[in-house]
N, C-alpha and C positions, 0 to 999 in steps of 0.2 A: 503493499500499500504506500503510495507516494504522499507528498504533502504539497499542499497549496497555500499561498498567502491569503489572509483575509484582513482587510484594512477596515477599521472602525472610526467613526467620528463620535466621540462621547463627550458628554458634560465634564468640566474640570471637577466638580465636587464628586462625582460617580468615579473619576479616575483616582482621586484622593483616597476614597473609601476602598476602592480596589487595592491600591497600593498598601493601606494599612492592613486589610485582611491577608494579602499576600505576605507582607513582612512578618505578621504574627505566626505565620506557618513557615517561614524562612524560604519563600518561593519569590520568583519573579512574577510580575503581573501577568505576563504572558502565559507562564506555567499555571498560575492561579486560575486564570479565564478558561484555558483549556481543561483543566481538571474539573472545573464547575460545569462546563458544557458536556463532558463525557458523564459526569454524575447524573446531571438531568437526563441525558439520553438513555442511561441505564434505567433510572427511575421510570421514565415513560415506558420503556419496553417491558419492565417488571409489571407495571400496572396493567398494560395490555394483556400479558400473559395471565394474570390473575382474573382479569375479566373474562377472558376466554376459558379458562379452568371453571369459572363459575357457570358460564353458559353450558358447559359440557356435563358437570356434575351437579350443579345446582349451587345455592348459595354456600360459601365457606363456613358460615356459622352453624350450618347444619352438619357439616362434615367434622367438625371439632368438637369433642366432648372435654370435660374437665380434665381428663388424663391424657389428652392428645388426639390425634385424627381417629375418627370412627368411621368405618365402612357403613354407609346407610344406602347405597344403591348397588346392584349387581353390576359389575364392571362391563359384562357383555350385553345385557339387555336394558341396563339402566332403570330396571324396576326397583321400587323401594323394597329394602330388606326390613322385614318385621320380625 
């Protein structure tokens, strides 16, 4: 995978905040922004995966009991297990 340049025009106050956040983590502003974008992309992909799982199996609240995951549907027929 190659890399591409992305140029941004941002407000001076936002840049100052980005510098502060990056400095707290010992990172450059560029590295901080890239990591933030990667994390946001992962969060979005994870959210979509959870939604797709809920569509297939039903709401996740129904799948998890107090001690962890509980099987509530037959994996082949998706019929409720009683």
